[in-house]
C-alpha positions as CSV (number, residue, x, y, z in Angstrom):
1,M,-0.4,-0.1,0.0
2,I,2.4,2.1,0.9
3,E,4.3,1.5,-2.1
4,R,1.0,2.2,-4.5
5,L,1.1,5.6,-2.2
6,S,4.1,6.5,-3.3
7,R,3.1,7.5,-6.8
8,G,0.0,9.4,-5.2
9,P,-3.1,9.2,-3.7
10,A,-5.8,6.2,-4.3
11,S,-8.8,5.2,-3.1
12,V,-9.3,2.5,-0.7
13,S,-10.6,0.7,-2.9
14,E,-7.6,0.9,-5.6
15,L,-5.4,0.2,-3.2
16,A,-7.2,-3.3,-2.4
17,E,-6.7,-4.6,-5.9
18,P,-3.2,-6.1,-6.2
19,F,-3.9,-7.4,-2.7
20,D,-6.0,-11.4,-1.7
21,M,-8.7,-9.7,0.5
22,T,-11.0,-8.5,1.6
23,L,-11.8,-4.1,1.1
24,A,-12.6,-4.7,5.0
25,A,-9.4,-5.8,6.0
26,V,-8.0,-2.9,3.5
27,V,-10.0,-0.8,5.7
28,Q,-8.7,-1.7,8.9
29,H,-4.9,-1.6,7.6
30,V,-5.8,2.0,6.2
31,K,-6.6,2.7,9.6
32,V,-3.7,1.5,11.5
33,L,-1.7,3.7,8.8
34,E,-3.7,6.3,9.3
35,H,-3.3,5.9,13.4
36,S,-0.2,5.9,12.6
37,G,0.1,9.2,10.6
38,V,1.8,7.4,7.8
39,I,-0.7,8.5,6.2
40,T,-3.9,10.7,5.6
41,T,-7.1,10.2,3.5
42,A,-10.2,13.1,3.0
43,K,-13.8,10.7,1.5
44,T,-15.9,13.1,-0.8
45,G,-19.1,11.1,-1.2
46,R,-18.9,7.3,-1.4
47,V,-14.9,7.2,-1.7
48,R,-11.5,7.6,0.5
49,T,-9.0,8.6,-1.3
50,C,-5.4,8.1,0.7
51,R,-2.3,10.4,0.3
52,L,0.8,9.6,2.3
53,A,2.6,11.6,5.2
54,P,5.5,12.7,4.3
55,Q,6.2,13.2,8.6
56,G,4.3,10.1,9.5
57,L,6.9,8.1,7.5
58,A,10.3,10.2,8.9
59,A,9.0,9.3,12.5
60,A,8.4,5.3,11.2
61,E,12.9,6.0,9.4
62,R,13.6,7.4,12.6
63,W,12.0,4.4,15.0
64,I,13.3,1.3,12.5
65,S,17.4,3.3,12.1
66,E,16.9,3.5,15.7
67,R,16.4,-0.1,16.0
68,R,18.9,-0.8,13.6
69,S,21.9,0.5,14.9
70,L,20.6,-1.1,18.3
71,W,20.5,-4.8,16.2
72,E,23.5,-4.1,14.2
73,R,25.7,-3.4,17.9
74,R,24.5,-6.8,19.2
75,L,25.3,-8.7,15.9
76,D,28.2,-7.8,16.1
77,R,29.4,-8.5,19.7
78,L,27.5,-11.6,18.8
79,G,29.9,-11.5,15.5
80,A,32.6,-10.9,18.3
81,V,31.5,-14.3,20.7
82,L,31.9,-16.6,17.9
83,D,34.7,-15.8,16.4
84,E,36.7,-16.3,19.9
85,E,35.1,-19.1,20.1
86,D,36.3,-19.8,16.6
87,E,39.7,-19.3,17.8
88,P,41.6,-22.2,19.6
89,S,42.6,-22.2,23.3
90,P,46.7,-22.5,24.1
91,N,45.3,-25.6,26.8
92,E,44.4,-27.4,23.0
93,E,47.1,-25.5,20.8
94,E,50.0,-27.6,23.3
95,K,47.3,-31.0,22.7
96,N,48.3,-30.8,19.1
97,R,51.6,-30.2,19.0
């Protein structure tokens, strides 16, 4: 849905087209995106049109970036621990002589 909206505004029906889900399920997704500030919607008659909200995307980008940084540090520490386990201990080196 976000990818589609990056090309311009779309109705909820247009957003639903590529998905194998009910219109009610799509409406629920739209409500979550709207509540989170990622999109805005406007209703004209029976048609609800959705648009990306750049400020909401910026907040999502910050959140993802913070998590990425945290997980990169954790994975770096895990890699260091695993590298240490791969190195033979001094006792093992003496046995191999």
